[in-house]
N, C-alpha and C positions, 0 to 999 in steps of 0.2 A: 194252384198251390204247389210249391216246390217240395220235393221229397227231402226228408231230413238226411243229412250226411252223417255217417258214423264217425266218431272221433278217431283221430290218427292212431291212438294207442291200441284201439281194438283191431287194427289191421296189422297182423303179424307178418313180417317179411320172412319168407322161407329162404333158407340157403339155396344157392344155385344147385341144380340137379346135375350131378357128375355124369349121369348117363349120356348126356349130350356130348360132353367132352370125350368120353370113351368111344362113342360112335364116330366122332370126327377123327380121332386117332386111328381107329380101325379102317375108316374110309381112306385116310392118307396111305396107310399100309397097303391096302388093296389096289389103289390107283398107281402106286409107284412101279416103275419098270423093274423087271426081275434083277437087273444088275445093281439096283439100289435097295433091294429087299433087306439085306443084312444091315445096311446102314440105317434104314428106317426102323428096323426092329431094335437096334442098339439105341437109337434116339428115343424111342418110346420107353425103353427100359430105363434109360437115364432120367427121363422126365418123371417116371413113376417113382424111382428111388429118391429124386429130389422132392417130390410131393410127399412121400413118406417121411423124409427128414423134416420137412416143414410141419407136418402134423405132429410128429414127436416133439419138436421144439415148442409148438403151441400148447400141447398138453402139459409139458413141463412148466410152462408159465402159468397155466390154469391151476396147477397144484398149489401154487403160492409158497412153496417151500424154497428157501434160499439154497443155492447149490452148496454142497459140502466143500469146505476149503481143502485144497490139496496140501497134504503135509509131507514134508521131505525130511528124512532123518539126516541130521548133520552130526558126524562123529566129533566128539570133543576129546582132545588128547590131554 
């Protein structure tokens, strides 16, 4: 007798664990030669800033509010 399979909907997909990514970045930083240490640190900083910008952008989309139009004052003579 074959065991019943659970429907696909009951299996929730969890988001990827960011801890693995951070562990990899830390490992890269530790393995790099001393002369590349500053460059690796800057690379990781830029990556994290980019990730932060992506998260901010995604959260703005989730809010569902349309962006406010930019209004420019034009003087009328």
